[in-house]
Structure formats: C-alpha cells, structure tokens
C-alpha positions as CSV (number, residue, x, y, z in Angstrom):
1,M,22.2,-7.6,28.4
2,A,24.1,-6.3,31.5
3,V,26.6,-8.6,33.9
4,P,24.6,-8.7,37.3
5,P,26.6,-7.6,40.0
6,I,29.0,-10.4,41.8
7,L,29.6,-10.1,45.7
8,S,32.6,-12.1,47.1
9,V,33.9,-12.4,50.3
10,T,37.7,-14.0,50.7
11,P,38.3,-15.8,52.7
12,S,34.7,-17.2,53.1
13,R,35.8,-19.7,55.7
14,A,38.0,-18.0,58.5
15,L,38.9,-18.0,62.1
16,V,37.0,-14.9,63.6
17,D,39.9,-13.5,64.5
18,E,41.1,-12.8,60.8
19,K,40.1,-10.2,58.6
20,F,38.2,-10.8,55.6
21,Q,37.5,-8.6,52.4
22,V,34.4,-7.7,50.9
23,L,34.0,-6.9,47.0
24,V,31.2,-6.0,45.0
25,E,31.8,-5.8,40.9
26,N,29.9,-4.8,38.1
27,L,28.2,-2.2,39.5
28,P,27.6,1.2,37.5
29,P,30.1,3.7,38.3
30,G,28.8,6.0,40.7
31,C,26.2,3.5,42.0
32,P,24.7,4.3,45.7
33,V,24.6,1.0,47.2
34,T,24.4,-0.6,50.7
35,L,26.5,-3.6,52.0
36,R,24.7,-5.2,54.6
37,S,25.6,-8.3,57.1
38,L,22.7,-10.5,58.7
39,H,23.1,-12.9,61.3
40,R,20.8,-15.1,63.0
41,S,22.1,-16.3,66.3
42,E,21.5,-19.7,68.2
43,D,19.0,-17.9,69.9
44,E,17.1,-17.3,66.9
45,D,17.4,-13.8,66.9
46,D,18.7,-11.7,63.9
47,W,21.5,-9.4,64.1
48,E,22.7,-6.8,61.4
49,A,25.1,-4.2,60.0
50,Y,25.2,-2.2,57.0
51,G,27.2,0.9,55.3
52,H,26.6,3.0,53.1
53,Y,28.9,3.3,49.5
54,V,29.6,4.5,46.2
55,S,30.9,2.5,43.6
56,D,34.1,3.8,41.9
57,H,34.5,4.5,38.6
58,R,35.0,0.9,37.7
59,G,31.8,-0.1,39.1
60,V,33.4,-1.5,42.2
61,V,33.0,-1.3,46.0
62,S,35.9,-2.8,48.1
63,V,35.1,-3.0,51.9
64,S,38.5,-3.2,52.7
65,E,39.3,0.3,50.8
66,D,36.5,2.3,50.1
67,L,34.6,4.7,52.8
68,S,31.4,3.9,53.8
69,F,29.3,7.3,54.3
70,G,26.7,6.4,56.8
71,G,24.8,3.2,58.4
72,M,26.3,2.0,61.5
73,Y,29.7,2.7,60.7
74,T,31.1,5.0,58.5
75,G,35.0,5.7,57.0
76,K,37.2,2.8,55.9
77,E,36.3,0.0,58.0
78,P,37.5,-3.8,56.6
79,M,35.3,-5.3,59.6
80,G,32.9,-2.7,60.2
81,L,30.0,-5.2,58.7
82,L,31.1,-7.5,61.8
83,W,31.8,-5.5,65.0
84,S,28.6,-2.8,64.5
85,M,26.5,-5.4,63.8
86,R,23.1,-5.1,66.7
87,P,19.9,-6.6,66.8
88,V,17.5,-5.7,64.4
89,P,14.5,-3.2,65.0
90,G,11.6,-4.6,66.9
91,S,14.3,-7.6,69.0
92,R,13.9,-8.3,72.2
93,K,15.7,-5.9,74.9
94,G,19.1,-6.4,76.4
95,L,20.5,-9.2,73.9
96,R,24.1,-10.2,74.0
97,L,25.6,-12.2,70.7
98,R,27.5,-14.9,71.9
99,K,28.8,-18.4,70.4
100,I,27.5,-21.7,72.3
101,N,28.1,-24.4,69.6
102,V,31.8,-23.7,69.0
103,C,32.3,-26.9,66.6
104,T,29.8,-25.0,63.8
105,P,30.7,-21.6,62.4
106,M,28.7,-18.2,62.8
107,L,27.3,-17.6,59.5
108,V,26.8,-14.4,58.2
109,N,25.1,-13.4,54.9
110,I,26.3,-10.2,53.2
111,S,24.6,-8.9,51.0
112,V,24.6,-5.6,48.3
113,H,21.1,-3.7,47.9
114,S,20.9,-0.7,45.3
115,G,20.5,2.4,47.2
116,H,20.8,3.9,50.4
117,E,17.5,4.5,51.8
118,G,14.6,1.8,52.2
119,F,17.5,-1.4,51.3
120,R,15.8,-3.7,53.5
121,D,12.8,-3.8,51.4
122,R,14.6,-4.1,48.3
123,T,15.9,-7.8,46.5
124,P,19.3,-8.0,47.3
125,L,21.5,-7.3,44.0
126,A,23.6,-10.0,45.1
127,S,24.7,-12.1,48.5
128,A,27.4,-14.4,49.6
129,L,27.8,-16.3,53.1
130,A,30.5,-16.2,55.1
131,E,31.4,-18.8,58.1
132,R,33.4,-17.6,61.3
133,W,34.9,-20.6,62.9
134,Y,36.2,-20.4,66.7
135,M,38.0,-23.9,66.7
136,A,40.2,-24.3,63.6
137,P,40.5,-27.5,61.7
138,G,42.3,-30.0,63.6
139,V,41.5,-29.0,67.3
140,K,40.3,-31.6,69.7
141,R,37.5,-30.6,71.9
142,I,37.0,-32.6,75.1
143,D,34.3,-32.7,77.9
144,I,36.1,-32.4,81.2
145,N,34.3,-33.6,84.6
146,K,36.8,-35.4,87.0
147,Q,38.1,-35.1,90.4
148,G,35.1,-32.7,91.1
149,V,36.5,-30.0,88.5
150,Q,34.0,-29.2,85.3
151,G,34.7,-27.6,82.1
152,T,36.2,-28.4,78.4
153,L,39.7,-28.6,77.2
154,F,40.7,-27.8,73.7
155,I,44.0,-29.2,72.4
156,P,45.8,-27.5,69.7
157,P,46.2,-29.9,66.3
158,G,50.0,-31.1,65.8
159,P,52.0,-33.3,68.0
160,G,52.5,-31.0,71.1
161,P,52.8,-30.5,73.6
162,F,51.9,-27.3,74.1
163,P,52.0,-24.6,76.8
164,A,48.3,-23.8,78.2
165,L,45.5,-21.6,79.8
166,L,43.4,-21.7,82.4
167,D,40.4,-20.2,80.9
168,M,37.8,-18.0,83.6
169,W,34.6,-15.9,82.7
170,G,33.0,-13.7,84.5
171,G,29.8,-13.8,87.1
172,G,26.5,-15.0,85.4
173,A,28.2,-16.6,82.4
174,G,28.5,-20.2,82.9
175,L,30.4,-22.3,80.7
176,L,31.5,-20.5,77.6
177,E,33.8,-22.1,75.5
178,Y,34.3,-19.4,72.7
179,R,37.4,-18.0,73.7
180,S,39.1,-21.3,74.8
181,A,38.5,-22.9,71.3
182,L,40.0,-19.6,69.6
183,L,43.1,-19.9,72.1
184,A,43.6,-23.7,71.0
185,S,43.5,-22.5,67.5
186,R,46.2,-20.5,68.2
187,G,48.4,-23.0,69.6
188,Y,47.4,-23.5,73.6
189,V,46.1,-25.7,75.2
190,S,42.9,-24.5,77.2
191,F,40.9,-25.4,79.7
192,S,37.6,-23.6,79.9
193,L,36.6,-23.8,83.6
194,D,33.0,-24.0,84.7
195,Y,33.3,-22.9,88.1
196,L,29.9,-20.8,89.3
197,R,27.4,-23.5,88.5
198,S,29.1,-26.6,89.4
199,E,27.3,-28.7,92.1
200,H,30.6,-29.9,93.7
201,L,31.8,-26.3,94.7
202,S,31.1,-25.8,98.4
203,A,32.3,-23.7,101.1
204,D,34.4,-26.3,102.5
205,V,36.2,-26.6,99.0
206,E,37.5,-23.0,98.6
207,F,40.4,-23.0,96.4
208,K,40.9,-26.3,95.9
209,Y,38.8,-26.4,92.9
210,F,41.3,-24.3,91.3
211,E,43.7,-25.8,92.1
212,T,42.6,-29.1,91.2
213,A,41.5,-27.5,88.0
214,F,45.3,-26.0,87.5
215,N,46.7,-29.6,87.5
216,I,44.5,-31.2,85.2
217,I,45.5,-29.1,82.8
218,R,49.7,-29.1,84.5
219,N,49.6,-32.6,84.6
220,H,48.1,-33.5,81.2
221,P,50.2,-35.2,78.4
222,Q,49.8,-32.8,75.9
223,V,50.9,-30.2,78.1
224,I,54.2,-28.8,79.2
225,P,54.4,-28.6,82.8
226,D,56.1,-25.2,83.3
227,R,54.1,-23.6,80.8
228,V,51.0,-22.9,82.1
229,G,49.0,-19.2,82.4
230,I,45.9,-18.0,83.5
231,L,43.4,-16.0,81.8
232,G,40.3,-14.2,83.2
233,S,37.6,-11.8,82.2
234,S,35.8,-9.4,85.2
235,L,35.1,-12.0,87.9
236,G,37.5,-14.4,86.4
237,S,40.3,-12.3,86.7
238,M,39.7,-11.7,90.6
239,V,40.2,-15.3,90.9
240,A,43.3,-15.1,88.7
241,F,44.9,-12.7,90.9
242,N,44.1,-14.8,94.1
243,L,45.0,-17.9,93.1
244,T,48.5,-16.2,91.8
245,A,48.9,-14.5,94.8
246,Y,48.2,-17.4,97.4
247,S,50.5,-20.0,94.8
248,T,52.7,-20.8,98.0
249,I,49.7,-21.8,99.8
250,I,47.8,-23.9,96.9
251,K,49.9,-24.9,94.6
252,V,49.5,-23.0,91.7
253,S,52.3,-21.5,90.1
254,P,51.0,-19.9,86.7
255,R,53.7,-18.7,84.0
256,C,52.1,-15.9,83.5
257,I,48.4,-14.2,83.8
258,V,46.3,-11.8,81.9
259,C,43.4,-10.2,83.9
260,I,40.6,-8.7,81.4
261,S,38.6,-5.9,83.1
262,S,40.1,-6.8,86.6
263,N,38.9,-6.0,90.1
264,H,41.1,-6.8,93.2
265,Y,38.5,-5.7,95.4
266,H,36.6,-8.1,97.4
267,P,34.3,-6.7,100.4
268,P,34.0,-9.6,103.4
269,G,31.6,-11.9,103.1
270,T,30.9,-11.6,99.4
271,T,30.9,-15.3,97.6
272,L,31.5,-16.3,94.2
273,K,28.8,-18.8,95.0
274,A,26.5,-19.2,97.9
275,G,28.6,-20.4,100.8
276,F,31.9,-20.0,98.6
277,K,34.1,-17.3,100.0
278,I,37.0,-16.6,97.9
279,L,38.7,-14.4,99.8
280,S,37.5,-11.8,102.9
281,K,39.7,-8.8,102.5
282,Y,39.3,-5.9,101.1
283,V,42.3,-5.5,98.9
284,L,44.3,-8.6,97.6
285,F,48.0,-9.1,98.6
286,V,49.2,-8.0,95.1
287,G,52.7,-7.8,96.6
288,R,52.7,-11.9,96.6
289,I,52.6,-12.1,92.7
290,N,55.6,-13.4,91.3
291,C,54.9,-14.1,87.9
292,P,54.4,-11.6,84.7
293,M,50.7,-10.2,84.2
294,L,49.0,-8.4,81.7
295,L,46.2,-6.4,82.8
296,V,43.6,-5.2,80.5
297,N,41.1,-2.9,80.8
298,G,38.3,0.2,79.2
299,C,38.3,3.3,80.4
300,D,34.8,4.0,80.0
301,D,33.9,0.8,82.3
302,Q,30.8,1.2,84.0
303,N,30.4,-1.7,85.4
304,W,34.0,-2.1,87.6
305,P,36.3,0.0,88.8
306,T,39.2,-1.6,86.6
307,V,41.0,1.9,85.7
308,E,41.4,2.3,89.8
309,T,41.9,-1.6,90.0
310,A,45.1,-1.4,87.8
311,E,46.3,1.9,89.2
312,E,46.1,0.2,92.5
313,V,48.0,-2.6,91.4
314,A,50.8,-0.7,89.7
315,R,51.3,0.8,93.1
316,L,51.4,-2.2,95.3
317,L,54.1,-3.9,92.5
318,R,55.7,-0.7,92.6
319,E,56.4,-0.4,96.4
320,G,57.4,-4.1,96.4
321,G,59.9,-4.0,93.4
322,K,57.9,-5.9,91.5
323,E,56.7,-3.3,88.8
324,H,58.8,-4.9,85.8
325,L,56.2,-7.9,86.3
326,L,53.2,-5.5,85.3
327,S,52.2,-4.8,81.5
328,R,49.1,-2.4,81.3
329,L,46.5,-1.8,78.3
330,A,44.1,0.7,79.0
331,Y,41.9,1.9,76.1
332,P,39.4,5.2,76.4
333,G,36.2,5.0,75.1
334,A,35.8,1.0,75.6
335,G,33.7,-0.5,78.2
336,H,34.1,-3.7,80.4
337,L,32.9,-6.3,78.2
338,I,36.5,-6.7,75.9
339,E,35.6,-9.8,73.7
340,P,38.0,-11.6,71.2
341,P,38.2,-9.2,67.9
342,F,35.2,-7.8,65.6
343,S,32.8,-9.1,68.1
344,P,29.8,-6.9,68.4
345,H,29.7,-4.3,71.3
346,F,27.1,-4.1,74.1
347,R,26.9,-1.3,76.4
348,A,24.0,-2.8,78.4
349,T,22.6,-6.1,78.4
350,K,20.5,-9.0,80.3
351,F,22.1,-10.5,83.6
352,I,20.8,-13.1,85.3
353,I,22.0,-12.7,88.8
354,L,23.5,-15.9,90.6
355,N,22.0,-18.1,92.7
356,S,18.8,-16.7,91.4
357,K,16.4,-16.6,88.2
358,E,16.7,-12.8,88.5
359,K,17.6,-10.3,85.0
360,V,18.5,-7.2,85.3
361,I,20.1,-4.8,82.9
362,L,23.8,-4.2,83.8
363,L,25.7,-1.2,82.2
364,W,29.0,-2.5,80.9
365,G,30.0,1.0,78.8
366,G,32.1,1.7,75.9
367,H,31.5,3.2,72.5
368,T,31.2,1.1,69.5
369,K,34.1,2.2,67.5
370,P,37.0,2.7,70.0
371,H,35.3,-0.3,72.0
372,S,35.8,-2.2,68.6
373,D,39.2,-1.3,68.1
374,A,40.3,-1.9,72.1
375,Q,39.3,-5.6,71.2
376,E,41.2,-5.7,68.2
377,D,44.1,-4.3,69.5
378,S,44.2,-6.0,72.9
379,W,43.8,-9.7,71.4
380,R,46.5,-9.0,69.2
381,K,49.0,-8.1,72.1
382,I,47.3,-10.9,74.7
383,L,48.8,-13.2,71.8
384,S,52.2,-11.7,71.8
385,F,52.3,-11.3,75.4
386,L,51.3,-15.1,75.6
387,Q,54.0,-15.9,73.0
388,L,56.3,-14.0,75.2
389,H,55.8,-16.0,78.3
390,L,54.7,-19.1,77.7
391,Y,56.4,-19.9,74.2
392,H,59.9,-18.1,75.0
393,S,59.4,-16.8,78.5
394,P,62.4,-14.4,78.8
395,S,63.6,-12.6,81.9
396,V,61.9,-9.3,80.5
397,K,58.5,-8.2,80.1
398,A,56.6,-8.0,76.7
399,N,57.2,-5.0,74.8
400,L,53.6,-3.9,74.4
C-alpha cells in the first residue's frame, strides 16, 4: 500500500517576520502538484495563494528550494504562499488584510493538491496549519487612556528598561496594533497611538496631544528616557516630521525617526481631524531636525509624492549641513503601503474618508513581487537602524 504524502511547515508557530519552510514528501517522482495557502480574515473573507510545483526524483517538493512554474508567483520563493495572497475569486472588492486582534495568531492552512489545473475541486493530499504571530510570548499589551491620550502600549518580555517607539499609522487607519506588537517582539516598548479618532483631539490641543503621548512613553518605568524614537507611516510620518522639527517648542526630542511613505507638504488650512491644524505651511522646516532619520518609500507610490518628498528633504538637509543625519531607502516597483514582511500587496483598496462614512477606492501603487521584496528588505533595515540609534546610538548614521 502506498504511503500517503506528508506536508510539514517548519516552524509551525512563528512571528510574522520569520520565514517558514514548507515540505511535501512521499509523492511519486515527477508528480505535478499545487501548494495552496488559505486564510480566513477576522472580517470573514477568504484569502489564498498558490504555486505549481513538480516533485523531484525523491518525490519531494520543498517550497524553499524548488521553483514554482505558475500560479500566483513563479520561481524560488520561500514565502510566496504568504506575500502573494489575494482574496479568493468572488470576494468583495477593495479588500485589505490587516490583523486586528494581535493576541491571536493569523492562521494559515497550507495544503497540497494533485495537478495544476482545477486543483480547488480536488480533496487535498495533505495539509498543515501555520500560526503567524505579531506578538511574541511574554509581550505585555496595555490599553492607554490617560491625560486625554488613547492608544495601546506593548512591552517586551524581560526586566528592561528598553528603548521605545511612538508608532503612528496613516489617515483612515484608526488604532492599529500589529506593527507595535511586532516591534515589542523585537525588543522595543512601542506605543501605537490613536490620533485620528480620539474624542479628546480638538483645535485647541494642536501639538499637545503628541507631546503628551511622547512623554507618557518616555516616562514609563520600563523605558530608557533618552532612547525614544518615532516611527510613522504616510500621514503618521508627516506628524513625525512635524514633531521633530518643532521639538524645541513642544518638548519632544526623539533619538531618531523612521518615516515610511512620507509627504512633508501640508497645504494651508488642511487638517488631520476637523479643526485640528497640524501645520499651515506648504513646506516643513526640515532644517530644524537634529536627529538621525530614515526615509523609506516606494518609487511606484501612486498615492503621495514620496519620491519628490525624499529628494526635497535630502536637499534641505544638505543645504543646512545636516545630510549626515539622513538615510534613505527607495524601492523601484514598490507602492505606498509598505508593511511588515510577507504581508500581501494591495495596489488599490477601499478607504473611508476622514470625518465621513464615505468609502472610496484609493490607488496605492506597486507591483506584487518588487513590493514584497521591498517590505522584507526595508523591515530588516529599519530594525538595523533602530538597533543602531536606540540601542547603540553612535555618532554616525546606519550603513544601509
């Protein structure tokens, strides 16, 4: 009697920025099979990815070592079963996959099917479940609602104290915790700040909200007070620019900042929330910034002029004699939504306009393979930058 195929995922439980190995054994030699991943989101939408393989002379398929001949990705792509995920056919339009409850894992079912065509109609030959976590064992999650500031604080396991980060997402996001949870899993106290929906954010608050948030994290007993940085994406990166540029006025002094998909232009009269004016000038006074900064952007960003922003920031710092503070990462073929590694790529998704319930489809840009490569590479270099400036803090910039 033939031995049935065996599919294994190693490790079966890991952080989302860690690679896994998918191995199928006991197949006939030269057997065409399809490897498929399937995930049901917290919104109860199904997401999938698949690649077409042929077993070797031993009857083995190794996703880490073998080539995919078709499907949602081709070539040797160890993590293609994650980063190439898309909603299954017939799903709602404009979906975006984001983890809401970081206290539970992202569950991904990996299965192997005979053949390349019509594989969905056939019962899997074998399957295995992979757990992908944003929050490592021992990370503490604490809801914050104090001094008018709202958000979630994540503290790494161990005695501490630790370096820390104020973490801000972009417009329309609300409170998202998954990046902060992952940063805490990598050794940083991280405060995911809710700065768009807060009932306490009003016109007379202005920068005070962010100053208070920064001080909450800086004064935490598990935080090294002079080792606090700011990490922002999209609108959050613009806030990071502003806070750092006006640090002498509002008493926010980050050790370093990371700005992902940034735009430092802010037309007069525009707001983060109705009545909340961050800045009333077209161009931020970048020359005021006195800490190391890392700019990360995709060269196919279809949402904001991030390439032009990076060039302008570099020019202004060069003119001010501060070019040594700047590190830049620019990725051809990558779009606006640069997320942690192996996250699916979204060229366009639904977006809820601030202060209204209106939904539109926003174009973010990027192409799946180069965008996914950018996410993996930038995360590794962001962690290196943070390690250098928050743990070691030498006088020279990171060698990126």
